[in-house]
C-alpha positions in Angstrom: 132.3 61.0 142.8 134.6 58.0 142.5 133.7 57.4 138.8 134.8 61.0 138.0 138.1 60.5 139.7 138.8 57.2 137.9 137.7 58.7 134.5 140.0 61.7 135.1 142.9 59.4 135.9 142.3 57.3 132.8 142.2 60.5 130.7 145.5 61.6 132.2 147.1 58.3 131.6 145.8 58.2 128.0 147.2 61.8 127.4 150.6 60.8 128.7 150.6 57.7 126.5 149.5 59.7 123.5 152.3 62.2 124.0 154.8 59.3 124.3 153.5 57.8 121.0 153.8 61.1 119.2 157.3 61.7 120.5 158.4 58.2 119.5 156.8 58.6 116.1 158.7 61.9 115.5 161.9 60.2 116.5 161.3 57.2 114.3 162.9 56.5 110.9 159.6 56.6 109.1 159.0 58.9 106.2 157.6 62.3 106.9 154.2 61.4 105.4 153.9 58.3 107.6 154.9 60.4 110.7 152.2 62.9 109.9 149.6 60.2 109.3 150.4 58.5 112.6 150.3 61.8 114.5 147.0 62.9 113.1 145.6 59.4 113.8 146.7 59.6 117.4 145.4 63.1 117.9 142.0 62.5 116.3 141.4 59.0 117.8 143.4 59.0 121.1 142.6 55.5 122.3 142.2 53.7 119.0 145.1 55.6 117.5 147.3 54.6 120.4 146.3 51.0 120.1 147.0 51.0 116.4 150.3 52.8 116.9 151.3 50.2 119.5 150.6 47.3 117.1 151.5 48.8 113.7 153.3 52.1 114.3 156.8 53.1 113.2 159.4 51.9 115.7 162.5 51.3 113.5 161.7 47.6 113.1 159.5 45.4 110.9 156.2 46.6 112.5 156.2 50.0 110.8 153.8 51.1 108.0 156.2 52.8 105.6 
């Protein structure tokens, strides 16, 4: 029973972080194509997409893939 609660909490946290990443991507100065690519990646691969977005994603600085 405890494992289900921890998994559910992890899923909820991941969902909130994915939504945050998508919102920040839409607000970024990246090109439309780059925004679409990042959003699709985050939606299709929630955990890996989030990690990649955090490391390489568009944020208005030199980290972005434009």
